DSSP file (Angstrom, degrees, kcal/mol; ACC not computed):
  #  RESIDUE AA STRUCTURE BP1 BP2  ACC     N-H-->O    O-->H-N    N-H-->O    O-->H-N    TCO  KAPPA ALPHA  PHI   PSI    X-CA   Y-CA   Z-CA
    1    1 A X              0   0    0      0, 0.0     2,-0.2     0, 0.0     0, 0.0   0.000 360.0 360.0 360.0 125.9  129.7   78.0  122.9
    2    2 A X        -     0   0    0      1,-0.0     2,-0.4     2,-0.0     0, 0.0  -0.526 360.0-146.0 -74.8 141.1  126.6   80.2  122.9
    3    3 A X        -     0   0    0     -2,-0.2     2,-0.6     2,-0.0    -1,-0.0  -0.894   8.0-131.4-110.9 142.0  125.0   80.8  119.6
    4    4 A X        -     0   0    0     -2,-0.4     2,-0.5     2,-0.0    -2,-0.0  -0.784  17.1-161.6 -91.8 121.5  123.3   84.0  118.6
    5    5 A X        -     0   0    0     -2,-0.6     2,-0.5     2,-0.0    -2,-0.0  -0.928   3.7-162.0-108.7 128.3  119.9   83.7  117.1
    6    6 A X        -     0   0    0     -2,-0.5     2,-0.5     2,-0.0    -2,-0.0  -0.934   1.6-164.2-113.5 124.4  118.6   86.6  115.1
    7    7 A X        -     0   0    0     -2,-0.5     2,-0.4     0, 0.0    -2,-0.0  -0.903  11.1-145.2-105.4 133.7  114.9   86.9  114.4
    8    8 A X        -     0   0    0     -2,-0.5     2,-0.2     1,-0.0     3,-0.0  -0.774  19.7-120.0 -96.5 144.2  113.9   89.2  111.8
    9    9 A X        -     0   0    0     -2,-0.4     3,-0.1     1,-0.1     2,-0.1  -0.551  33.7-106.6 -77.8 141.6  110.6   91.1  112.3
   10   10 A X        -     0   0    0     -2,-0.2    25,-0.1     1,-0.1    -1,-0.1  -0.417  41.0-100.0 -73.2 154.1  108.0   90.4  109.7
   11   11 A X        -     0   0    0     23,-0.2    25,-3.0     1,-0.1     2,-0.5  -0.369  34.0-134.7 -68.3 146.8  107.4   93.4  107.3
   12   12 A X  E     -a   36   0A   0     23,-0.2    44,-2.4    42,-0.1    45,-1.5  -0.899  18.6-166.1-109.2 133.6  104.4   95.5  108.0
   13   13 A X  E     -ab  37  57A   0     23,-3.3    25,-2.8    -2,-0.5     2,-0.6  -0.948  10.1-155.2-114.5 134.3  102.1   96.5  105.2
   14   14 A X  E     -ab  38  58A   0     43,-2.2    45,-2.1    -2,-0.4     2,-0.6  -0.935  14.5-164.2-104.4 113.1   99.4   99.2  105.4
   15   15 A X  E     -ab  39  59A   0     23,-3.1    25,-2.6    -2,-0.6     2,-0.8  -0.834   7.4-164.1 -98.6 127.5   96.7   98.5  102.9
   16   16 A X  E     +ab  40  60A   0     43,-3.1    45,-2.4    -2,-0.6     2,-0.4  -0.876  33.6 142.3-113.3 101.0   94.4  101.3  102.2
   17   17 A X        -     0   0    0     23,-2.0    47,-0.1    -2,-0.8    -2,-0.1  -0.996  40.6-159.7-144.7 128.6   91.4   99.7  100.4
   18   18 A X  S    S+     0   0    0     -2,-0.4     2,-0.8    45,-0.3     3,-0.1   0.526  72.4  87.8 -92.6  -6.5   87.7  100.5  100.7
   19   19 A X     >  -     0   0    0      1,-0.2     4,-2.8     2,-0.0     5,-0.2  -0.822  61.6-162.1 -94.5 106.1   86.4   97.1   99.4
   20   20 A X  H  > S+     0   0    0     -2,-0.8     4,-2.3     1,-0.2     5,-0.2   0.873  88.6  55.8 -61.5 -36.5   86.2   94.8  102.4
   21   21 A X  H  > S+     0   0    0      1,-0.2     4,-1.8     2,-0.2    -1,-0.2   0.953 111.7  41.7 -59.3 -50.6   86.0   91.7  100.2
   22   22 A X  H  > S+     0   0    0      1,-0.2     4,-2.6     2,-0.2     5,-0.3   0.895 111.6  56.6 -62.4 -41.7   89.3   92.6   98.5
   23   23 A X  H  X S+     0   0    0     -4,-2.8     4,-2.5     1,-0.2    -1,-0.2   0.911 106.1  49.9 -59.4 -42.9   90.9   93.6  101.7
   24   24 A X  H  X S+     0   0    0     -4,-2.3     4,-2.3     2,-0.2    -1,-0.2   0.877 111.5  48.7 -66.8 -37.3   90.2   90.3  103.3
   25   25 A X  H  X S+     0   0    0     -4,-1.8     4,-2.6     2,-0.2     5,-0.2   0.945 113.8  45.3 -64.3 -48.5   91.7   88.4  100.3
   26   26 A X  H  X S+     0   0    0     -4,-2.6     4,-3.0     2,-0.2     5,-0.3   0.917 111.7  53.4 -63.9 -41.3   94.8   90.6  100.3
   27   27 A X  H  X S+     0   0    0     -4,-2.5     4,-3.0    -5,-0.3     5,-0.3   0.979 109.9  48.0 -57.5 -54.9   95.2   90.2  104.1
   28   28 A X  H  X S+     0   0    0     -4,-2.3     4,-2.4     1,-0.2    -2,-0.2   0.923 114.9  44.6 -53.1 -48.2   95.0   86.4  103.8
   29   29 A X  H  X S+     0   0    0     -4,-2.6     4,-1.3     1,-0.2    -1,-0.2   0.917 115.7  45.3 -66.6 -39.3   97.6   86.2  101.1
   30   30 A X  H  <>S+     0   0    0     -4,-3.0     5,-2.5    -5,-0.2    -2,-0.2   0.902 114.2  48.9 -68.4 -39.7  100.0   88.7  102.6
   31   31 A X  H ><5S+     0   0    0     -4,-3.0     3,-2.2    -5,-0.3    -2,-0.2   0.925 108.5  54.3 -68.0 -38.9   99.7   87.0  106.1
   32   32 A X  H 3<5S+     0   0    0     -4,-2.4    -1,-0.2    -5,-0.3    -2,-0.2   0.866 106.6  53.7 -60.1 -34.0  100.3   83.6  104.4
   33   33 A X  T 3<5S-     0   0    0     -4,-1.3    -1,-0.3    -5,-0.2    -2,-0.2   0.368 129.2 -98.6 -81.7   3.7  103.5   85.1  103.0
   34   34 A X  T < 5S+     0   0    0     -3,-2.2   -23,-0.2     1,-0.3     2,-0.2   0.628  78.1 134.6  94.6  11.6  104.6   86.2  106.4
   35   35 A X      < -     0   0    0     -5,-2.5     2,-0.5   -25,-0.1    -1,-0.3  -0.612  53.6-130.8 -95.0 154.2  103.6   89.9  106.5
   36   36 A X  E     -a   12   0A   0    -25,-3.0   -23,-3.3    -2,-0.2     2,-0.5  -0.921  31.9-158.5 -99.6 129.1  101.8   91.8  109.2
   37   37 A X  E     -a   13   0A   0     -2,-0.5     2,-0.4   -25,-0.2   -23,-0.2  -0.945  17.5-176.1-119.0 130.0   98.9   93.6  107.6
   38   38 A X  E     -a   14   0A   0    -25,-2.8   -23,-3.1    -2,-0.5     2,-0.4  -0.946  16.9-153.6-118.3 138.8   97.0   96.7  108.8
   39   39 A X  E     -a   15   0A   0     -2,-0.4     2,-0.4   -25,-0.2   -23,-0.2  -0.907  13.9-171.3-120.6 143.6   94.0   97.9  106.8
   40   40 A X  E     -a   16   0A   0    -25,-2.6   -23,-2.0    -2,-0.4     3,-0.0  -0.987   9.4-159.7-126.3 140.3   92.4  101.3  106.4
   41   41 A X  S    S+     0   0    0     -2,-0.4    24,-0.4   -25,-0.2     2,-0.3   0.393  71.9  31.3-108.6   9.2   89.1  101.5  104.6
   42   42 A X  S  > S-     0   0    0     22,-0.1     4,-2.4     1,-0.1    24,-0.2  -0.974  85.5-103.7-149.3 167.3   89.1  105.2  103.7
   43   43 A X  H  > S+     0   0    0     22,-2.3     4,-2.6    24,-0.4     5,-0.2   0.832 114.9  50.1 -60.8 -38.3   91.6  107.8  102.9
   44   44 A X  H  > S+     0   0    0     21,-0.5     4,-2.2     2,-0.2    -1,-0.2   0.945 113.3  46.8 -67.5 -46.4   91.6  109.7  106.2
   45   45 A X  H  > S+     0   0    0      2,-0.2     4,-2.7     1,-0.2    -2,-0.2   0.880 112.6  52.0 -60.3 -39.8   92.1  106.5  108.2
   46   46 A X  H  X S+     0   0    0     -4,-2.4     4,-2.4     2,-0.2     5,-0.2   0.939 107.7  49.4 -64.3 -46.1   94.9  105.4  105.8
   47   47 A X  H  X S+     0   0    0     -4,-2.6     4,-2.3     1,-0.2    -2,-0.2   0.921 113.5  48.2 -60.7 -42.5   96.8  108.6  106.2
   48   48 A X  H  X S+     0   0    0     -4,-2.2     4,-1.7     1,-0.2     5,-0.2   0.919 112.5  46.2 -60.4 -47.9   96.5  108.4  109.9
   49   49 A X  H  X S+     0   0    0     -4,-2.7     4,-2.3     2,-0.2    -1,-0.2   0.824 111.5  52.7 -66.3 -33.6   97.6  104.8  110.1
   50   50 A X  H  X S+     0   0    0     -4,-2.4     4,-0.8    -5,-0.2     5,-0.4   0.930 112.3  45.9 -64.0 -45.4  100.6  105.4  107.7
   51   51 A X  H  < S+     0   0    0     -4,-2.3    -2,-0.2    -5,-0.2    -1,-0.2   0.829 124.9  30.0 -70.7 -29.2  101.8  108.3  109.8
   52   52 A X  H  < S+     0   0    0     -4,-1.7    -1,-0.2    -5,-0.2    -2,-0.2   0.659 115.4  58.4 -99.2 -21.8  101.5  106.5  113.1
   53   53 A X  H  < S-     0   0    0     -4,-2.3    -2,-0.2    -5,-0.2    -3,-0.2   0.563  83.8-144.5 -94.2  -4.3  102.1  102.9  112.1
   54   54 A X     <  -     0   0    0     -4,-0.8   -42,-0.1    -5,-0.1    -3,-0.1   0.914  27.4-165.2  43.6  63.2  105.6  103.1  110.5
   55   55 A X        -     0   0    0     -5,-0.4   -42,-0.2     1,-0.1     3,-0.1  -0.304  28.6-139.0 -75.3 160.9  104.9  100.6  107.7
   56   56 A X  S    S+     0   0    0    -44,-2.4    30,-0.7     1,-0.3     2,-0.3   0.695  90.1   7.4 -86.0 -23.1  107.6   98.9  105.6
   57   57 A X  E     -bc  13  86A   0    -45,-1.5   -43,-2.2    28,-0.1     2,-0.5  -0.982  67.1-142.7-157.0 149.6  105.4   99.3  102.5
   58   58 A X  E     -bc  14  87A   0     28,-2.5    30,-2.8    -2,-0.3     2,-0.6  -0.960   3.3-161.7-111.9 129.6  102.1  100.9  101.6
   59   59 A X  E     -bc  15  88A   0    -45,-2.1   -43,-3.1    -2,-0.5     2,-0.5  -0.968  23.5-172.4-106.5 118.8   99.5   99.5   99.3
   60   60 A X  E     -bc  16  89A   0     28,-2.6    30,-2.2    -2,-0.6     2,-0.1  -0.931  20.5-153.2-129.9 121.5   97.2  102.3   98.2
   61   61 A X        -     0   0    0    -45,-2.4    30,-0.2    -2,-0.5     3,-0.1  -0.510  14.1-145.6 -76.1 158.3   94.0  102.4   96.2
   62   62 A X  S    S+     0   0    0      1,-0.2     7,-2.1    28,-0.2     2,-0.9   0.869  83.4  61.1 -93.7 -40.8   93.4  105.6   94.4
   63   63 A X  S    S+     0   0    0      5,-0.2   -45,-0.3     6,-0.1     2,-0.3  -0.809  73.3 146.2 -92.1 107.7   89.6  105.9   94.6
   64   64 A X        -     0   0    0     -2,-0.9     2,-0.2    -3,-0.1   -22,-0.1  -0.920  50.6 -98.4-134.2 153.4   88.7  106.1   98.3
   65   65 A X  S    S+     0   0    0    -24,-0.4   -22,-2.3    -2,-0.3     2,-2.3  -0.477 100.3   3.3 -65.1 145.5   86.2  107.7  100.5
   66   66 A X  S    S+     0   0    0     -2,-0.2     2,-0.4   -24,-0.2    -1,-0.1  -0.379 136.0  23.1  77.3 -63.5   87.2  111.0  102.3
   67   67 A X  S    S-     0   0    0     -2,-2.3   -24,-0.4     4,-0.0     2,-0.1  -0.992  80.1-129.3-127.9 140.0   90.7  111.3  100.7
   68   68 A X     >  -     0   0    0     -2,-0.4     4,-2.2    -5,-0.1     3,-0.2  -0.444  29.1-107.7 -81.1 162.7   91.9  109.8   97.5
   69   69 A X  H  > S+     0   0    0     -7,-2.1     4,-2.3     1,-0.2    -7,-0.2   0.839 122.2  51.5 -57.9 -36.6   95.1  107.9   97.2
   70   70 A X  H  > S+     0   0    0     -8,-0.4     4,-2.0     2,-0.2    -1,-0.2   0.825 108.0  51.5 -78.3 -26.7   96.8  110.7   95.4
   71   71 A X  H  > S+     0   0    0     -3,-0.2     4,-2.4    -9,-0.2    -2,-0.2   0.886 111.0  50.7 -67.8 -37.9   95.7  113.2   98.1
   72   72 A X  H  X S+     0   0    0     -4,-2.2     4,-2.7     2,-0.2     5,-0.2   0.965 110.7  46.9 -58.5 -54.6   97.3  110.7  100.6
   73   73 A X  H  X S+     0   0    0     -4,-2.3     4,-2.4     1,-0.2    -1,-0.2   0.879 111.3  53.0 -59.0 -40.1  100.5  110.6   98.6
   74   74 A X  H  X S+     0   0    0     -4,-2.0     4,-2.0     1,-0.2    -1,-0.2   0.942 111.0  45.8 -62.5 -46.0  100.6  114.5   98.4
   75   75 A X  H  X S+     0   0    0     -4,-2.4     4,-1.4     1,-0.2     6,-0.2   0.901 112.1  51.4 -67.1 -39.4  100.2  114.8  102.2
   76   76 A X  H  X>S+     0   0    0     -4,-2.7     5,-1.2     1,-0.2     6,-0.9   0.879 109.5  50.7 -68.2 -37.0  102.9  112.2  102.8
   77   77 A X  H ><5S+     0   0    0     -4,-2.4     3,-0.8    -5,-0.2    -1,-0.2   0.923 106.0  55.9 -67.7 -41.5  105.3  114.0  100.4
   78   78 A X  H 3<5S+     0   0    0     -4,-2.0    -1,-0.2     1,-0.2    -2,-0.2   0.822 114.0  37.4 -59.9 -33.8  104.8  117.2  102.2
   79   79 A X  H 3<5S-     0   0    0     -4,-1.4    -1,-0.2    -3,-0.0    -2,-0.2   0.456 112.5-114.4-101.0   2.9  105.8  115.9  105.6
   80   80 A X  T X<5S+     0   0    0     -3,-0.8     3,-1.5    -4,-0.8     4,-0.4   0.474  77.4 128.0  87.3   1.1  108.6  113.6  104.3
   81   81 A X  G > < +     0   0    0     -5,-1.2     3,-0.5     1,-0.3     4,-0.3   0.827  67.4  57.1 -64.1 -29.9  106.9  110.4  105.2
   82   82 A X  G 3  S+     0   0    0     -6,-0.9     3,-0.4     1,-0.2    -1,-0.3   0.562  80.0  93.7 -79.1  -5.5  107.3  108.9  101.7
   83   83 A X  G <  S+     0   0    0     -3,-1.5    -1,-0.2    -7,-0.3    -2,-0.1   0.910 104.6  13.1 -55.4 -46.4  111.1  109.3  101.6
   84   84 A X  S <  S+     0   0    0     -3,-0.5     2,-0.6    -4,-0.4    -1,-0.2   0.324 111.1  85.4-116.6  11.4  111.9  105.8  102.9
   85   85 A X  S    S-     0   0    0     -3,-0.4     2,-0.3    -4,-0.3   -28,-0.1  -0.937  71.8-135.2-123.5 116.2  108.6  104.0  102.6
   86   86 A X  E     -c   57   0A   0    -30,-0.7   -28,-2.5    -2,-0.6     2,-0.5  -0.471  16.2-155.9 -69.8 129.6  107.7  102.4   99.3
   87   87 A X  E     -c   58   0A   0     19,-0.5    21,-2.9    -2,-0.3    22,-1.1  -0.921   7.3-170.2-105.9 125.8  104.2  103.0   98.0
   88   88 A X  E     -cd  59 109A   0    -30,-2.8   -28,-2.6    -2,-0.5     2,-0.4  -0.962  18.0-138.4-116.1 120.0  102.6  100.7   95.5
   89   89 A X  E     -cd  60 110A   0     20,-2.6    22,-3.2    -2,-0.6     2,-0.5  -0.606  16.6-172.8 -76.9 134.9   99.4  101.7   94.0
   90   90 A X  E     + d   0 111A   0    -30,-2.2     2,-0.3    -2,-0.4    22,-0.2  -0.882  30.3 140.8-127.2  95.3   96.8   99.0   93.7
   91   91 A X  E     - d   0 112A   0     20,-2.2    22,-2.4    -2,-0.5    23,-0.3  -0.833  61.7-129.9-135.5 165.3   93.9  100.5   91.7
   92   92 A X  S    S+     0   0    0     -2,-0.3     2,-0.3    20,-0.2    20,-0.1   0.630  87.3  94.9 -86.8 -16.8   91.3   99.7   89.0
   93   93 A X        +     0   0    0      1,-0.1    -2,-0.2     5,-0.1    20,-0.1  -0.566  44.6 160.7 -76.6 136.2   92.4  102.9   87.2
   94   94 A X        +     0   0    0     -2,-0.3    -1,-0.1    18,-0.1    18,-0.1   0.286  16.7 132.3-143.0  17.1   94.9  102.1   84.6
   95   95 A X     >  -     0   0    0      1,-0.1     4,-2.4     4,-0.0     3,-0.3  -0.376  67.3-114.0 -69.9 152.8   95.2  104.8   82.1
   96   96 A X  H  > S+     0   0    0      1,-0.2     4,-2.5     2,-0.2     5,-0.2   0.864 118.5  52.8 -52.2 -39.1   98.6  106.0   81.2
   97   97 A X  H  > S+     0   0    0      2,-0.2     4,-2.3     1,-0.2    -1,-0.2   0.897 109.0  49.2 -67.9 -39.0   97.8  109.4   82.8
   98   98 A X  H  > S+     0   0    0     -3,-0.3     4,-2.1     2,-0.2    -2,-0.2   0.935 114.3  45.0 -62.5 -44.6   96.7  107.8   86.1
   99   99 A X  H  X S+     0   0    0     -4,-2.4     4,-2.8     1,-0.2     5,-0.3   0.928 114.9  47.5 -68.8 -44.0   99.9  105.6   86.2
  100  100 A X  H  X S+     0   0    0     -4,-2.5     4,-3.0    -5,-0.3     5,-0.2   0.923 111.4  51.6 -65.7 -40.9  102.2  108.6   85.3
  101  101 A X  H  X S+     0   0    0     -4,-2.3     4,-1.4    -5,-0.2    -1,-0.2   0.959 113.8  43.4 -58.6 -51.4  100.5  110.9   87.9
  102  102 A X  H  <>S+     0   0    0     -4,-2.1     5,-2.1     2,-0.2    -2,-0.2   0.907 116.0  47.5 -59.1 -46.3  101.1  108.2   90.7
  103  103 A X  H ><5S+     0   0    0     -4,-2.8     3,-1.7     1,-0.2    -1,-0.2   0.908 109.3  53.3 -67.8 -40.2  104.7  107.5   89.6
  104  104 A X  H 3<5S+     0   0    0     -4,-3.0    -1,-0.2     1,-0.3    -2,-0.2   0.811 106.2  55.7 -64.7 -25.9  105.5  111.2   89.4
  105  105 A X  T 3<5S-     0   0    0     -4,-1.4    -1,-0.3    -5,-0.2    -2,-0.2   0.345 132.7 -87.7 -87.2   7.7  104.2  111.6   93.0
  106  106 A X  T < 5S+     0   0    0     -3,-1.7   -19,-0.5     1,-0.3    -3,-0.2   0.444  72.5 151.3 110.1  -1.0  106.5  108.9   94.3
  107  107 A X      < -     0   0    0     -5,-2.1    -1,-0.3     1,-0.1   -19,-0.2  -0.394  33.4-154.6 -64.0 141.6  104.8  105.6   93.9
  108  108 A X  S    S+     0   0    0    -21,-2.9     2,-0.3     1,-0.3   -20,-0.2   0.639  74.7   9.0 -89.3 -18.6  107.3  102.7   93.3
  109  109 A X  E     -d   88   0A   0    -22,-1.1   -20,-2.6    -7,-0.1     2,-0.4  -0.989  58.3-150.5-160.2 158.7  104.9  100.6   91.5
  110  110 A X  E     -d   89   0A   0     -2,-0.3     2,-0.4   -22,-0.2   -20,-0.2  -0.961  15.2-177.4-140.0 115.7  101.4  100.6   90.0
  111  111 A X  E     -d   90   0A   0    -22,-3.2   -20,-2.2    -2,-0.4     2,-0.6  -0.950  20.8-142.0-117.5 129.2   99.3   97.5   89.8
  112  112 A X  E >   -d   91   0A   0     -2,-0.4     3,-1.6   -22,-0.2     4,-0.3  -0.827  18.0-139.1 -91.3 127.7   95.9   97.4   88.1
  113  113 A X  G >  S+     0   0    0    -22,-2.4     3,-1.5    -2,-0.6    -1,-0.2   0.870  97.8  54.5 -54.9 -44.1   93.8   95.1   90.3
  114  114 A X  G 3  S+     0   0    0    -23,-0.3    -1,-0.3     1,-0.3   -22,-0.1   0.630 104.4  54.8 -71.9  -8.0   92.1   93.4   87.4
  115  115 A X  G <  S+     0   0    0     -3,-1.6     2,-0.4     1,-0.1    -1,-0.3   0.487 106.9  52.9 -98.3  -2.5   95.3   92.4   85.8
  116  116 A X  S <  S-     0   0    0     -3,-1.5     2,-0.2    -4,-0.3    -1,-0.1  -0.985  71.4-136.1-133.1 135.4   96.8   90.5   88.9
  117  117 A X     >  -     0   0    0     -2,-0.4     4,-2.2     1,-0.1     5,-0.2  -0.573  40.9-104.1 -81.9 161.0   95.5   87.8   91.1
  118  118 A X  H  > S+     0   0    0      1,-0.2     4,-1.8     2,-0.2     5,-0.1   0.828 123.3  54.5 -60.1 -29.9   96.1   88.5   94.8
  119  119 A X  H  > S+     0   0    0      2,-0.2     4,-2.2     1,-0.2    -1,-0.2   0.880 108.7  49.2 -69.0 -37.5   99.0   85.9   94.8
  120  120 A X  H  > S+     0   0    0      2,-0.2     4,-2.6     1,-0.2    -2,-0.2   0.871 107.4  53.9 -70.6 -31.5  100.6   87.7   91.9
  121  121 A X  H  X S+     0   0    0     -4,-2.2     4,-2.6     2,-0.2    -2,-0.2   0.897 108.1  50.0 -64.1 -38.4  100.2   91.0   93.8
  122  122 A X  H  X S+     0   0    0     -4,-1.8     4,-2.6    -5,-0.2     5,-0.2   0.938 112.1  48.8 -65.9 -42.9  102.1   89.5   96.8
  123  123 A X  H  X S+     0   0    0     -4,-2.2     4,-1.8     2,-0.2    -2,-0.2   0.901 111.6  48.0 -62.4 -38.6  104.8   88.3   94.4
  124  124 A X  H  X S+     0   0    0     -4,-2.6     4,-2.4     2,-0.2     5,-0.2   0.931 112.2  49.9 -64.5 -45.7  105.1   91.7   92.7
  125  125 A X  H  X S+     0   0    0     -4,-2.6     4,-2.4     1,-0.2    -2,-0.2   0.925 110.1  50.2 -60.4 -43.9  105.2   93.4   96.1
  126  126 A X  H  X S+     0   0    0     -4,-2.6     4,-2.0     2,-0.2    -1,-0.2   0.839 108.9  52.1 -62.4 -35.3  107.9   91.1   97.3
  127  127 A X  H  X S+     0   0    0     -4,-1.8     4,-0.5    -5,-0.2    -1,-0.2   0.922 111.5  47.7 -63.4 -41.2  110.0   91.8   94.1
  128  128 A X  H >< S+     0   0    0     -4,-2.4     3,-0.7     1,-0.2    -2,-0.2   0.883 111.7  49.0 -69.7 -38.0  109.7   95.5   94.8
  129  129 A X  H 3< S+     0   0    0     -4,-2.4    -1,-0.2     1,-0.2    -2,-0.2   0.915 111.5  51.2 -68.9 -40.2  110.7   95.2   98.5
  130  130 A X  H 3<        0   0    0     -4,-2.0    -1,-0.2     1,-0.2    -2,-0.2   0.430 360.0 360.0 -83.0   0.3  113.6   93.1   97.7
  131  131 A X    <<        0   0    0     -3,-0.7    -1,-0.2    -4,-0.5    -2,-0.1   0.392 360.0 360.0 -70.4 360.0  115.1   95.4   95.1
């Protein structure tokens, strides 16, 4: 009897982060957890990669060169890209106003970088993906 083997494709994350040191840490941690990670280091590149790359999840910083994370979210909302793709904001900004604005724009989560280790970020992202 032939058996059917089903392979699942690894989830693809687009990380929009302008700090190369942090990007490398997050890439390492997510790849160790079985994800494929693509990085953009400014807002314009991030928007382009998100639109063309069909990610399963987007990790988005707010303060970025060229376009802010909120400007990226606004552009994605206008063209419908955010409808099925969860966005988790990963920022150093943590005021109630910043969090509310991002969540109102469609973010599914908001993590303040200084409050989570990279391993904890991976765990939180996995929790959000699996909900």
